[in-house]
Gaussian input, Z-matrix of N, CA and C with variables (Angstrom, degrees):
# hf/3-21g

backbone

0 1
 N
 C     1     B1
 C     2     B2     1     A1
 N     3     B3     2     A2     1     D1
 C     4     B4     3     A3     2     D2
 C     5     B5     4     A4     3     D3
 N     6     B6     5     A5     4     D4
 C     7     B7     6     A6     5     D5
 C     8     B8     7     A7     6     D6
 N     9     B9     8     A8     7     D7
 C    10    B10     9     A9     8     D8
 C    11    B11    10    A10     9     D9
 N    12    B12    11    A11    10    D10
 C    13    B13    12    A12    11    D11
 C    14    B14    13    A13    12    D12
 N    15    B15    14    A14    13    D13
 C    16    B16    15    A15    14    D14
 C    17    B17    16    A16    15    D15
 N    18    B18    17    A17    16    D16
 C    19    B19    18    A18    17    D17
 C    20    B20    19    A19    18    D18
 N    21    B21    20    A20    19    D19
 C    22    B22    21    A21    20    D20
 C    23    B23    22    A22    21    D21
 N    24    B24    23    A23    22    D22
 C    25    B25    24    A24    23    D23
 C    26    B26    25    A25    24    D24
 N    27    B27    26    A26    25    D25
 C    28    B28    27    A27    26    D26
 C    29    B29    28    A28    27    D27
 N    30    B30    29    A29    28    D28
 C    31    B31    30    A30    29    D29
 C    32    B32    31    A31    30    D30
 N    33    B33    32    A32    31    D31
 C    34    B34    33    A33    32    D32
 C    35    B35    34    A34    33    D33
 N    36    B36    35    A35    34    D34
 C    37    B37    36    A36    35    D35
 C    38    B38    37    A37    36    D36
 N    39    B39    38    A38    37    D37
 C    40    B40    39    A39    38    D38
 C    41    B41    40    A40    39    D39
 N    42    B42    41    A41    40    D40
 C    43    B43    42    A42    41    D41
 C    44    B44    43    A43    42    D42
 N    45    B45    44    A44    43    D43
 C    46    B46    45    A45    44    D44
 C    47    B47    46    A46    45    D45
 N    48    B48    47    A47    46    D46
 C    49    B49    48    A48    47    D47
 C    50    B50    49    A49    48    D48
 N    51    B51    50    A50    49    D49
 C    52    B52    51    A51    50    D50
 C    53    B53    52    A52    51    D51
 N    54    B54    53    A53    52    D52
 C    55    B55    54    A54    53    D53
 C    56    B56    55    A55    54    D54
 N    57    B57    56    A56    55    D55
 C    58    B58    57    A57    56    D56
 C    59    B59    58    A58    57    D57
 N    60    B60    59    A59    58    D58
 C    61    B61    60    A60    59    D59
 C    62    B62    61    A61    60    D60
 N    63    B63    62    A62    61    D61
 C    64    B64    63    A63    62    D62
 C    65    B65    64    A64    63    D63
 N    66    B66    65    A65    64    D64
 C    67    B67    66    A66    65    D65
 C    68    B68    67    A67    66    D66
 N    69    B69    68    A68    67    D67
 C    70    B70    69    A69    68    D68
 C    71    B71    70    A70    69    D69
 N    72    B72    71    A71    70    D70
 C    73    B73    72    A72    71    D71
 C    74    B74    73    A73    72    D72
 N    75    B75    74    A74    73    D73
 C    76    B76    75    A75    74    D74
 C    77    B77    76    A76    75    D75
 N    78    B78    77    A77    76    D76
 C    79    B79    78    A78    77    D77
 C    80    B80    79    A79    78    D78
 N    81    B81    80    A80    79    D79
 C    82    B82    81    A81    80    D80
 C    83    B83    82    A82    81    D81
 N    84    B84    83    A83    82    D82
 C    85    B85    84    A84    83    D83
 C    86    B86    85    A85    84    D84
 N    87    B87    86    A86    85    D85
 C    88    B88    87    A87    86    D86
 C    89    B89    88    A88    87    D87
 N    90    B90    89    A89    88    D88
 C    91    B91    90    A90    89    D89
 C    92    B92    91    A91    90    D90
 N    93    B93    92    A92    91    D91
 C    94    B94    93    A93    92    D92
 C    95    B95    94    A94    93    D93
 N    96    B96    95    A95    94    D94
 C    97    B97    96    A96    95    D95
 C    98    B98    97    A97    96    D96
 N    99    B99    98    A98    97    D97
 C   100   B100    99    A99    98    D98
 C   101   B101   100   A100    99    D99
 N   102   B102   101   A101   100   D100
 C   103   B103   102   A102   101   D101
 C   104   B104   103   A103   102   D102
 N   105   B105   104   A104   103   D103
 C   106   B106   105   A105   104   D104
 C   107   B107   106   A106   105   D105
 N   108   B108   107   A107   106   D106
 C   109   B109   108   A108   107   D107
 C   110   B110   109   A109   108   D108
 N   111   B111   110   A110   109   D109
 C   112   B112   111   A111   110   D110
 C   113   B113   112   A112   111   D111
 N   114   B114   113   A113   112   D112
 C   115   B115   114   A114   113   D113
 C   116   B116   115   A115   114   D114
 N   117   B117   116   A116   115   D115
 C   118   B118   117   A117   116   D116
 C   119   B119   118   A118   117   D117
 N   120   B120   119   A119   118   D118
 C   121   B121   120   A120   119   D119
 C   122   B122   121   A121   120   D120
 N   123   B123   122   A122   121   D121
 C   124   B124   123   A123   122   D122
 C   125   B125   124   A124   123   D123
 N   126   B126   125   A125   124   D124
 C   127   B127   126   A126   125   D125
 C   128   B128   127   A127   126   D126
 N   129   B129   128   A128   127   D127
 C   130   B130   129   A129   128   D128
 C   131   B131   130   A130   129   D129
 N   132   B132   131   A131   130   D130
 C   133   B133   132   A132   131   D131
 C   134   B134   133   A133   132   D132
 N   135   B135   134   A134   133   D133
 C   136   B136   135   A135   134   D134
 C   137   B137   136   A136   135   D135
 N   138   B138   137   A137   136   D136
 C   139   B139   138   A138   137   D137
 C   140   B140   139   A139   138   D138
 N   141   B141   140   A140   139   D139
 C   142   B142   141   A141   140   D140
 C   143   B143   142   A142   141   D141
 N   144   B144   143   A143   142   D142
 C   145   B145   144   A144   143   D143
 C   146   B146   145   A145   144   D144
 N   147   B147   146   A146   145   D145
 C   148   B148   147   A147   146   D146
 C   149   B149   148   A148   147   D147
 N   150   B150   149   A149   148   D148
 C   151   B151   150   A150   149   D149
 C   152   B152   151   A151   150   D150
 N   153   B153   152   A152   151   D151
 C   154   B154   153   A153   152   D152
 C   155   B155   154   A154   153   D153
 N   156   B156   155   A155   154   D154
 C   157   B157   156   A156   155   D155
 C   158   B158   157   A157   156   D156
 N   159   B159   158   A158   157   D157
 C   160   B160   159   A159   158   D158
 C   161   B161   160   A160   159   D159
 N   162   B162   161   A161   160   D160
 C   163   B163   162   A162   161   D161
 C   164   B164   163   A163   162   D162
 N   165   B165   164   A164   163   D163
 C   166   B166   165   A165   164   D164
 C   167   B167   166   A166   165   D165
 N   168   B168   167   A167   166   D166
 C   169   B169   168   A168   167   D167
 C   170   B170   169   A169   168   D168
 N   171   B171   170   A170   169   D169
 C   172   B172   171   A171   170   D170
 C   173   B173   172   A172   171   D171
 N   174   B174   173   A173   172   D172
 C   175   B175   174   A174   173   D173
 C   176   B176   175   A175   174   D174
 N   177   B177   176   A176   175   D175
 C   178   B178   177   A177   176   D176
 C   179   B179   178   A178   177   D177
 N   180   B180   179   A179   178   D178
 C   181   B181   180   A180   179   D179
 C   182   B182   181   A181   180   D180
 N   183   B183   182   A182   181   D181
 C   184   B184   183   A183   182   D182
 C   185   B185   184   A184   183   D183
 N   186   B186   185   A185   184   D184
 C   187   B187   186   A186   185   D185
 C   188   B188   187   A187   186   D186
 N   189   B189   188   A188   187   D187
 C   190   B190   189   A189   188   D188
 C   191   B191   190   A190   189   D189
 N   192   B192   191   A191   190   D190
 C   193   B193   192   A192   191   D191
 C   194   B194   193   A193   192   D192
 N   195   B195   194   A194   193   D193
 C   196   B196   195   A195   194   D194
 C   197   B197   196   A196   195   D195
 N   198   B198   197   A197   196   D196
 C   199   B199   198   A198   197   D197
 C   200   B200   199   A199   198   D198
 N   201   B201   200   A200   199   D199
 C   202   B202   201   A201   200   D200
 C   203   B203   202   A202   201   D201
 N   204   B204   203   A203   202   D202
 C   205   B205   204   A204   203   D203
 C   206   B206   205   A205   204   D204
 N   207   B207   206   A206   205   D205
 C   208   B208   207   A207   206   D206
 C   209   B209   208   A208   207   D207
 N   210   B210   209   A209   208   D208
 C   211   B211   210   A210   209   D209
 C   212   B212   211   A211   210   D210
 N   213   B213   212   A212   211   D211
 C   214   B214   213   A213   212   D212
 C   215   B215   214   A214   213   D213
 N   216   B216   215   A215   214   D214
 C   217   B217   216   A216   215   D215
 C   218   B218   217   A217   216   D216
 N   219   B219   218   A218   217   D217
 C   220   B220   219   A219   218   D218
 C   221   B221   220   A220   219   D219
 N   222   B222   221   A221   220   D220
 C   223   B223   222   A222   221   D221
 C   224   B224   223   A223   222   D222
 N   225   B225   224   A224   223   D223
 C   226   B226   225   A225   224   D224
 C   227   B227   226   A226   225   D225
 N   228   B228   227   A227   226   D226
 C   229   B229   228   A228   227   D227
 C   230   B230   229   A229   228   D228
 N   231   B231   230   A230   229   D229
 C   232   B232   231   A231   230   D230
 C   233   B233   232   A232   231   D231
 N   234   B234   233   A233   232   D232
 C   235   B235   234   A234   233   D233
 C   236   B236   235   A235   234   D234
 N   237   B237   236   A236   235   D235
 C   238   B238   237   A237   236   D236
 C   239   B239   238   A238   237   D237
 N   240   B240   239   A239   238   D238
 C   241   B241   240   A240   239   D239
 C   242   B242   241   A241   240   D240
 N   243   B243   242   A242   241   D241
 C   244   B244   243   A243   242   D242
 C   245   B245   244   A244   243   D243
 N   246   B246   245   A245   244   D244
 C   247   B247   246   A246   245   D245
 C   248   B248   247   A247   246   D246
 N   249   B249   248   A248   247   D247
 C   250   B250   249   A249   248   D248
 C   251   B251   250   A250   249   D249
 N   252   B252   251   A251   250   D250
 C   253   B253   252   A252   251   D251
 C   254   B254   253   A253   252   D252
 N   255   B255   254   A254   253   D253
 C   256   B256   255   A255   254   D254
 C   257   B257   256   A256   255   D255
 N   258   B258   257   A257   256   D256
 C   259   B259   258   A258   257   D257
 C   260   B260   259   A259   258   D258
 N   261   B261   260   A260   259   D259
 C   262   B262   261   A261   260   D260
 C   263   B263   262   A262   261   D261
 N   264   B264   263   A263   262   D262
 C   265   B265   264   A264   263   D263
 C   266   B266   265   A265   264   D264
 N   267   B267   266   A266   265   D265
 C   268   B268   267   A267   266   D266
 C   269   B269   268   A268   267   D267
 N   270   B270   269   A269   268   D268
 C   271   B271   270   A270   269   D269
 C   272   B272   271   A271   270   D270
 N   273   B273   272   A272   271   D271
 C   274   B274   273   A273   272   D272
 C   275   B275   274   A274   273   D273
 N   276   B276   275   A275   274   D274
 C   277   B277   276   A276   275   D275
 C   278   B278   277   A277   276   D276
 N   279   B279   278   A278   277   D277
 C   280   B280   279   A279   278   D278
 C   281   B281   280   A280   279   D279
 N   282   B282   281   A281   280   D280
 C   283   B283   282   A282   281   D281
 C   284   B284   283   A283   282   D282
 N   285   B285   284   A284   283   D283
 C   286   B286   285   A285   284   D284
 C   287   B287   286   A286   285   D285
 N   288   B288   287   A287   286   D286
 C   289   B289   288   A288   287   D287
 C   290   B290   289   A289   288   D288
 N   291   B291   290   A290   289   D289
 C   292   B292   291   A291   290   D290
 C   293   B293   292   A292   291   D291
 N   294   B294   293   A293   292   D292
 C   295   B295   294   A294   293   D293
 C   296   B296   295   A295   294   D294
 N   297   B297   296   A296   295   D295
 C   298   B298   297   A297   296   D296
 C   299   B299   298   A298   297   D297
 N   300   B300   299   A299   298   D298
 C   301   B301   300   A300   299   D299
 C   302   B302   301   A301   300   D300
 N   303   B303   302   A302   301   D301
 C   304   B304   303   A303   302   D302
 C   305   B305   304   A304   303   D303
 N   306   B306   305   A305   304   D304
 C   307   B307   306   A306   305   D305
 C   308   B308   307   A307   306   D306
 N   309   B309   308   A308   307   D307
 C   310   B310   309   A309   308   D308
 C   311   B311   310   A310   309   D309
 N   312   B312   311   A311   310   D310
 C   313   B313   312   A312   311   D311
 C   314   B314   313   A313   312   D312
 N   315   B315   314   A314   313   D313
 C   316   B316   315   A315   314   D314
 C   317   B317   316   A316   315   D315
 N   318   B318   317   A317   316   D316
 C   319   B319   318   A318   317   D317
 C   320   B320   319   A319   318   D318
 N   321   B321   320   A320   319   D319
 C   322   B322   321   A321   320   D320
 C   323   B323   322   A322   321   D321
 N   324   B324   323   A323   322   D322
 C   325   B325   324   A324   323   D323
 C   326   B326   325   A325   324   D324
 N   327   B327   326   A326   325   D325
 C   328   B328   327   A327   326   D326
 C   329   B329   328   A328   327   D327
 N   330   B330   329   A329   328   D328
 C   331   B331   330   A330   329   D329
 C   332   B332   331   A331   330   D330
 N   333   B333   332   A332   331   D331
 C   334   B334   333   A333   332   D332
 C   335   B335   334   A334   333   D333

   B1=1.4392
   B2=1.5220
   B3=1.4728
   B4=1.4529
   B5=1.4993
   B6=1.4569
   B7=1.3389
   B8=1.5714
   B9=1.3863
   B10=1.3983
   B11=1.5083
   B12=1.2694
   B13=1.5210
   B14=1.5678
   B15=1.2358
   B16=1.4656
   B17=1.5541
   B18=1.3967
   B19=1.4543
   B20=1.5350
   B21=1.3201
   B22=1.4271
   B23=1.4784
   B24=1.3562
   B25=1.4835
   B26=1.4431
   B27=1.2920
   B28=1.4310
   B29=1.4766
   B30=1.3082
   B31=1.4357
   B32=1.5541
   B33=1.2979
   B34=1.4078
   B35=1.5355
   B36=1.3695
   B37=1.5159
   B38=1.4750
   B39=1.4239
   B40=1.3531
   B41=1.5338
   B42=1.3288
   B43=1.4607
   B44=1.4982
   B45=1.3278
   B46=1.4405
   B47=1.5739
   B48=1.3537
   B49=1.4522
   B50=1.6461
   B51=1.2389
   B52=1.5542
   B53=1.5582
   B54=1.3761
   B55=1.3842
   B56=1.5278
   B57=1.2895
   B58=1.5368
   B59=1.4967
   B60=1.3113
   B61=1.5475
   B62=1.4935
   B63=1.3021
   B64=1.5267
   B65=1.5542
   B66=1.2976
   B67=1.4487
   B68=1.5479
   B69=1.3067
   B70=1.5457
   B71=1.5411
   B72=1.3407
   B73=1.5160
   B74=1.5701
   B75=1.3145
   B76=1.4775
   B77=1.4920
   B78=1.3312
   B79=1.4190
   B80=1.4359
   B81=1.3878
   B82=1.4964
   B83=1.5396
   B84=1.3625
   B85=1.4468
   B86=1.5245
   B87=1.2558
   B88=1.4444
   B89=1.4988
   B90=1.3268
   B91=1.5829
   B92=1.4583
   B93=1.2878
   B94=1.3841
   B95=1.4815
   B96=1.4259
   B97=1.4729
   B98=1.5658
   B99=1.3122
   B100=1.4589
   B101=1.5812
   B102=1.4358
   B103=1.4312
   B104=1.5194
   B105=1.2576
   B106=1.4995
   B107=1.5531
   B108=1.3307
   B109=1.4082
   B110=1.5649
   B111=1.3120
   B112=1.4616
   B113=1.5595
   B114=1.3333
   B115=1.3819
   B116=1.5458
   B117=1.3677
   B118=1.4443
   B119=1.6442
   B120=1.3123
   B121=1.5263
   B122=1.5472
   B123=1.2978
   B124=1.4217
   B125=1.5274
   B126=1.2601
   B127=1.5497
   B128=1.5834
   B129=1.2655
   B130=1.4450
   B131=1.5706
   B132=1.3139
   B133=1.4764
   B134=1.5625
   B135=1.3272
   B136=1.5029
   B137=1.5225
   B138=1.3443
   B139=1.5069
   B140=1.5169
   B141=1.2877
   B142=1.4791
   B143=1.4695
   B144=1.3722
   B145=1.5383
   B146=1.5376
   B147=1.4325
   B148=1.3841
   B149=1.5556
   B150=1.2086
   B151=1.4774
   B152=1.5138
   B153=1.3685
   B154=1.4705
   B155=1.4450
   B156=1.3576
   B157=1.4219
   B158=1.4828
   B159=1.3999
   B160=1.4324
   B161=1.4711
   B162=1.3729
   B163=1.4496
   B164=1.5067
   B165=1.2938
   B166=1.4278
   B167=1.5434
   B168=1.2617
   B169=1.4026
   B170=1.5417
   B171=1.3263
   B172=1.4960
   B173=1.5568
   B174=1.3227
   B175=1.4090
   B176=1.5935
   B177=1.3322
   B178=1.4585
   B179=1.4595
   B180=1.2983
   B181=1.4198
   B182=1.5198
   B183=1.3434
   B184=1.4910
   B185=1.5762
   B186=1.2921
   B187=1.4686
   B188=1.4685
   B189=1.3419
   B190=1.4535
   B191=1.5603
   B192=1.3752
   B193=1.4614
   B194=1.5562
   B195=1.3381
   B196=1.3467
   B197=1.5070
   B198=1.2928
   B199=1.4870
   B200=1.4754
   B201=1.2700
   B202=1.4892
   B203=1.6194
   B204=1.2479
   B205=1.4630
   B206=1.5331
   B207=1.3071
   B208=1.4767
   B209=1.5086
   B210=1.3315
   B211=1.4802
   B212=1.4992
   B213=1.3174
   B214=1.4619
   B215=1.5290
   B216=1.4573
   B217=1.4561
   B218=1.5473
   B219=1.2277
   B220=1.5499
   B221=1.4355
   B222=1.3245
   B223=1.5020
   B224=1.4418
   B225=1.3657
   B226=1.4190
   B227=1.5222
   B228=1.3474
   B229=1.3914
   B230=1.5491
   B231=1.3076
   B232=1.4449
   B233=1.5844
   B234=1.2823
   B235=1.4145
   B236=1.5835
   B237=1.2864
   B238=1.4726
   B239=1.5895
   B240=1.2562
   B241=1.5477
   B242=1.4514
   B243=1.3086
   B244=1.5545
   B245=1.4718
   B246=1.3131
   B247=1.5531
   B248=1.5896
   B249=1.2411
   B250=1.4298
   B251=1.5234
   B252=1.3946
   B253=1.4406
   B254=1.5006
   B255=1.3500
   B256=1.6225
   B257=1.4570
   B258=1.3579
   B259=1.5285
   B260=1.4781
   B261=1.3144
   B262=1.4705
   B263=1.5512
   B264=1.3420
   B265=1.4288
   B266=1.5321
   B267=1.3626
   B268=1.4736
   B269=1.4950
   B270=1.2653
   B271=1.4560
   B272=1.6069
   B273=1.3473
   B274=1.3949
   B275=1.4505
   B276=1.5243
   B277=1.5023
   B278=1.4958
   B279=1.3428
   B280=1.3952
   B281=1.5347
   B282=1.3546
   B283=1.4458
   B284=1.4606
   B285=1.3932
   B286=1.4700
   B287=1.5503
   B288=1.3218
   B289=1.5155
   B290=1.4482
   B291=1.4544
   B292=1.4175
   B293=1.4909
   B294=1.2936
   B295=1.4908
   B296=1.5124
   B297=1.3022
   B298=1.5416
   B299=1.5355
   B300=1.3039
   B301=1.4013
   B302=1.5478
   B303=1.2912
   B304=1.4107
   B305=1.5917
   B306=1.3651
   B307=1.4979
   B308=1.5174
   B309=1.2056
   B310=1.5481
   B311=1.5259
   B312=1.3575
   B313=1.4267
   B314=1.5024
   B315=1.2750
   B316=1.4576
   B317=1.5036
   B318=1.3510
   B319=1.4471
   B320=1.5379
   B321=1.4033
   B322=1.4320
   B323=1.4374
   B324=1.4016
   B325=1.3656
   B326=1.6425
   B327=1.2601
   B328=1.4968
   B329=1.4380
   B330=1.3914
   B331=1.4482
   B332=1.4828
   B333=1.3521
   B334=1.4260
   B335=1.4778
   A1=105.32
   A2=108.70
   A3=116.12
   A4=110.15
   A5=118.23
   A6=120.04
   A7=110.04
   A8=115.81
   A9=122.53
   A10=107.35
   A11=117.58
   A12=121.25
   A13=105.82
   A14=114.03
   A15=122.27
   A16=113.85
   A17=109.29
   A18=112.80
   A19=114.29
   A20=116.04
   A21=121.86
   A22=119.46
   A23=116.76
   A24=117.68
   A25=113.96
   A26=115.12
   A27=119.82
   A28=111.76
   A29=124.26
   A30=125.92
   A31=107.20
   A32=112.65
   A33=118.01
   A34=111.69
   A35=115.03
   A36=118.71
   A37=117.87
   A38=115.11
   A39=120.33
   A40=111.49
   A41=116.81
   A42=118.57
   A43=112.92
   A44=118.44
   A45=125.14
   A46=112.32
   A47=111.22
   A48=118.74
   A49=108.20
   A50=114.85
   A51=116.75
   A52=108.90
   A53=119.93
   A54=118.97
   A55=109.47
   A56=116.65
   A57=117.58
   A58=114.38
   A59=117.65
   A60=119.89
   A61=110.30
   A62=116.31
   A63=118.97
   A64=107.45
   A65=118.91
   A66=122.26
   A67=113.90
   A68=111.37
   A69=114.71
   A70=114.62
   A71=110.81
   A72=115.74
   A73=104.12
   A74=119.90
   A75=118.23
   A76=110.03
   A77=123.03
   A78=123.91
   A79=111.40
   A80=117.86
   A81=121.75
   A82=109.71
   A83=115.66
   A84=116.18
   A85=109.59
   A86=121.09
   A87=121.57
   A88=110.11
   A89=119.65
   A90=121.05
   A91=107.57
   A92=121.39
   A93=122.53
   A94=115.36
   A95=113.65
   A96=115.97
   A97=112.47
   A98=116.90
   A99=122.32
   A100=106.77
   A101=115.07
   A102=118.01
   A103=111.47
   A104=116.54
   A105=124.71
   A106=113.20
   A107=115.89
   A108=116.64
   A109=114.73
   A110=116.16
   A111=119.62
   A112=111.25
   A113=118.80
   A114=119.60
   A115=112.87
   A116=117.07
   A117=124.17
   A118=108.53
   A119=109.88
   A120=112.91
   A121=104.24
   A122=128.76
   A123=125.04
   A124=112.99
   A125=113.46
   A126=115.27
   A127=105.31
   A128=115.97
   A129=128.23
   A130=109.73
   A131=113.59
   A132=118.62
   A133=117.42
   A134=110.19
   A135=116.27
   A136=114.14
   A137=114.51
   A138=114.41
   A139=108.24
   A140=121.56
   A141=121.15
   A142=114.26
   A143=114.93
   A144=119.18
   A145=112.12
   A146=117.24
   A147=122.63
   A148=112.15
   A149=118.01
   A150=123.96
   A151=112.45
   A152=114.48
   A153=113.73
   A154=114.80
   A155=114.70
   A156=124.01
   A157=118.78
   A158=114.25
   A159=122.53
   A160=108.82
   A161=111.25
   A162=117.94
   A163=108.13
   A164=119.82
   A165=123.89
   A166=108.92
   A167=115.38
   A168=118.98
   A169=113.80
   A170=118.71
   A171=120.91
   A172=110.24
   A173=118.84
   A174=119.51
   A175=112.02
   A176=116.78
   A177=117.59
   A178=109.93
   A179=120.69
   A180=128.89
   A181=107.60
   A182=115.38
   A183=119.81
   A184=107.35
   A185=114.67
   A186=121.35
   A187=105.89
   A188=111.52
   A189=118.36
   A190=108.08
   A191=114.36
   A192=117.81
   A193=104.98
   A194=116.65
   A195=124.99
   A196=114.10
   A197=117.96
   A198=125.87
   A199=112.63
   A200=115.85
   A201=119.17
   A202=108.99
   A203=115.97
   A204=117.84
   A205=112.19
   A206=110.87
   A207=118.44
   A208=109.01
   A209=116.45
   A210=118.07
   A211=115.08
   A212=115.69
   A213=121.22
   A214=111.12
   A215=113.40
   A216=115.05
   A217=108.27
   A218=121.33
   A219=120.66
   A220=114.38
   A221=120.00
   A222=122.07
   A223=108.50
   A224=119.63
   A225=125.24
   A226=109.82
   A227=118.39
   A228=125.06
   A229=111.14
   A230=116.92
   A231=122.95
   A232=113.91
   A233=119.12
   A234=125.13
   A235=110.28
   A236=116.83
   A237=122.96
   A238=108.29
   A239=117.09
   A240=119.20
   A241=114.30
   A242=111.83
   A243=115.66
   A244=112.59
   A245=113.47
   A246=117.22
   A247=105.54
   A248=119.44
   A249=123.45
   A250=113.49
   A251=117.58
   A252=120.83
   A253=111.23
   A254=117.96
   A255=117.45
   A256=112.33
   A257=120.34
   A258=115.41
   A259=114.29
   A260=116.37
   A261=119.94
   A262=104.80
   A263=116.38
   A264=115.24
   A265=114.52
   A266=114.15
   A267=115.65
   A268=110.51
   A269=123.96
   A270=125.25
   A271=106.67
   A272=117.13
   A273=119.76
   A274=119.43
   A275=110.63
   A276=118.24
   A277=112.54
   A278=115.60
   A279=123.22
   A280=109.41
   A281=121.40
   A282=127.21
   A283=110.66
   A284=112.08
   A285=118.34
   A286=105.05
   A287=113.21
   A288=119.55
   A289=112.50
   A290=119.12
   A291=121.05
   A292=112.57
   A293=119.02
   A294=126.39
   A295=107.35
   A296=114.34
   A297=118.76
   A298=107.63
   A299=114.58
   A300=123.59
   A301=111.80
   A302=117.48
   A303=122.54
   A304=111.65
   A305=117.52
   A306=116.92
   A307=110.31
   A308=116.04
   A309=117.27
   A310=117.59
   A311=114.26
   A312=117.12
   A313=115.15
   A314=118.86
   A315=123.43
   A316=111.94
   A317=113.66
   A318=118.39
   A319=104.15
   A320=113.95
   A321=120.30
   A322=107.45
   A323=121.02
   A324=128.87
   A325=108.91
   A326=116.17
   A327=120.01
   A328=115.12
   A329=114.75
   A330=119.18
   A331=112.20
   A332=122.82
   A333=124.89
   A334=110.39
   D1=133.01
   D2=-179.12
   D3=-79.72
   D4=138.89
   D5=178.85
   D6=-86.34
   D7=137.98
   D8=-172.98
   D9=-97.39
   D10=132.58
   D11=-179.64
   D12=-111.30
   D13=123.28
   D14=177.85
   D15=-97.96
   D16=68.49
   D17=-172.12
   D18=-112.53
   D19=-18.79
   D20=178.36
   D21=-93.12
   D22=40.26
   D23=175.50
   D24=-67.71
   D25=153.33
   D26=174.57
   D27=-105.70
   D28=127.30
   D29=-178.86
   D30=-69.44
   D31=155.17
   D32=178.12
   D33=-67.78
   D34=-38.97
   D35=172.55
   D36=-50.99
   D37=-45.36
   D38=-178.06
   D39=-74.69
   D40=-31.04
   D41=172.26
   D42=-63.67
   D43=-47.38
   D44=177.54
   D45=-58.74
   D46=-48.43
   D47=175.74
   D48=-53.98
   D49=-51.86
   D50=-178.46
   D51=-59.66
   D52=-40.84
   D53=-178.93
   D54=-66.33
   D55=-43.21
   D56=178.84
   D57=-63.80
   D58=-21.26
   D59=176.06
   D60=-72.76
   D61=-19.62
   D62=-176.85
   D63=-69.56
   D64=128.59
   D65=-178.56
   D66=-63.64
   D67=-40.69
   D68=-179.46
   D69=-65.93
   D70=-36.41
   D71=-176.39
   D72=-73.76
   D73=-38.30
   D74=176.98
   D75=-63.76
   D76=-38.68
   D77=179.15
   D78=-66.53
   D79=-38.52
   D80=179.75
   D81=-65.21
   D82=-42.42
   D83=-178.26
   D84=-70.04
   D85=-38.77
   D86=178.35
   D87=-63.46
   D88=-41.09
   D89=176.73
   D90=-63.33
   D91=-46.44
   D92=-178.89
   D93=-58.29
   D94=-38.42
   D95=174.25
   D96=-66.45
   D97=-32.50
   D98=-179.35
   D99=-66.86
   D100=-43.48
   D101=-174.59
   D102=-61.94
   D103=-29.36
   D104=179.77
   D105=-64.60
   D106=-18.88
   D107=175.90
   D108=-90.88
   D109=-4.11
   D110=-177.70
   D111=-50.76
   D112=-47.41
   D113=-177.39
   D114=-55.64
   D115=-36.67
   D116=-179.11
   D117=-68.38
   D118=-39.26
   D119=-172.92
   D120=-83.23
   D121=-41.91
   D122=-174.21
   D123=-84.25
   D124=-19.95
   D125=178.86
   D126=91.47
   D127=158.53
   D128=-176.71
   D129=-52.32
   D130=-54.62
   D131=-178.15
   D132=-52.52
   D133=-45.17
   D134=-178.86
   D135=-86.90
   D136=-23.39
   D137=-178.72
   D138=-71.29
   D139=-24.63
   D140=175.20
   D141=-73.07
   D142=-24.03
   D143=-172.52
   D144=-110.64
   D145=7.92
   D146=179.42
   D147=-156.79
   D148=160.18
   D149=-178.64
   D150=-162.62
   D151=144.54
   D152=175.40
   D153=-60.14
   D154=137.86
   D155=-178.76
   D156=-103.67
   D157=-48.10
   D158=-175.83
   D159=-170.02
   D160=165.39
   D161=175.11
   D162=-112.60
   D163=138.85
   D164=178.01
   D165=-107.24
   D166=170.36
   D167=175.55
   D168=-57.64
   D169=156.09
   D170=172.38
   D171=75.02
   D172=16.70
   D173=171.08
   D174=80.11
   D175=36.50
   D176=179.57
   D177=-111.36
   D178=125.33
   D179=178.52
   D180=-95.40
   D181=128.61
   D182=174.19
   D183=-97.35
   D184=133.77
   D185=-179.62
   D186=-119.46
   D187=126.18
   D188=176.01
   D189=-83.24
   D190=136.27
   D191=-173.10
   D192=-123.43
   D193=148.68
   D194=177.72
   D195=-59.23
   D196=-39.66
   D197=178.85
   D198=-154.84
   D199=175.02
   D200=-174.46
   D201=-72.54
   D202=-23.28
   D203=177.35
   D204=-65.36
   D205=-43.62
   D206=179.21
   D207=-66.00
   D208=-41.97
   D209=179.12
   D210=-65.62
   D211=-34.61
   D212=175.31
   D213=-67.09
   D214=-43.93
   D215=-178.71
   D216=-66.05
   D217=-42.72
   D218=176.45
   D219=-67.32
   D220=-24.42
   D221=176.83
   D222=-69.90
   D223=-36.24
   D224=178.64
   D225=-64.78
   D226=-27.12
   D227=-172.95
   D228=-103.61
   D229=5.48
   D230=-171.30
   D231=-49.77
   D232=-46.39
   D233=-174.03
   D234=-70.17
   D235=-35.42
   D236=176.59
   D237=-72.46
   D238=-35.68
   D239=175.18
   D240=-67.25
   D241=-41.35
   D242=173.15
   D243=-61.85
   D244=-38.15
   D245=-177.45
   D246=-67.86
   D247=-45.78
   D248=-178.36
   D249=-63.74
   D250=-24.66
   D251=178.03
   D252=-77.31
   D253=-18.91
   D254=-171.14
   D255=-49.59
   D256=-52.36
   D257=-174.83
   D258=-58.09
   D259=-34.02
   D260=-176.20
   D261=-75.92
   D262=-41.13
   D263=-179.67
   D264=-63.67
   D265=-38.34
   D266=177.88
   D267=-65.81
   D268=-35.49
   D269=-173.92
   D270=-75.66
   D271=-29.40
   D272=175.92
   D273=-93.00
   D274=0.92
   D275=-177.26
   D276=53.13
   D277=49.75
   D278=178.48
   D279=-121.72
   D280=170.54
   D281=174.35
   D282=-142.68
   D283=125.24
   D284=173.92
   D285=-117.13
   D286=123.30
   D287=177.76
   D288=-100.26
   D289=-21.34
   D290=-179.73
   D291=-150.98
   D292=155.78
   D293=172.02
   D294=-119.47
   D295=133.56
   D296=172.52
   D297=-121.09
   D298=130.07
   D299=-176.69
   D300=-104.64
   D301=121.18
   D302=-165.89
   D303=-132.46
   D304=103.44
   D305=-178.38
   D306=-71.19
   D307=-20.25
   D308=176.40
   D309=-63.58
   D310=-23.95
   D311=178.61
   D312=-88.21
   D313=-3.77
   D314=179.53
   D315=-62.79
   D316=128.09
   D317=171.71
   D318=-125.05
   D319=132.39
   D320=-177.53
   D321=-87.29
   D322=108.68
   D323=-170.04
   D324=-68.72
   D325=-25.61
   D326=179.34
   D327=-66.16
   D328=-28.55
   D329=179.82
   D330=-88.93
   D331=-8.48
   D332=-177.45
   D333=-81.81

């Protein structure tokens, strides 16, 4: 029977460091941090009825909305929302040029 040597363990620190060196993971973490600010940008009323869904190329953020009325209301406030995002975008070194509001992307988490 062959003796097994357990000498090539990987430390958790080196594993985390390796993961954080991955460009896609860094981008996902940064986006997730940006999404956390949505409730401050949108306000209490709209934060309950909408949430960031994804980022598209060219700096376009897709926001899932509970219904078409919420999407329309947020569309009318788009420029104010982008302006409110600016301090968070600067701190995360990101750029958002447009917001798209889509009621088709809404998933009611209470039913899941």
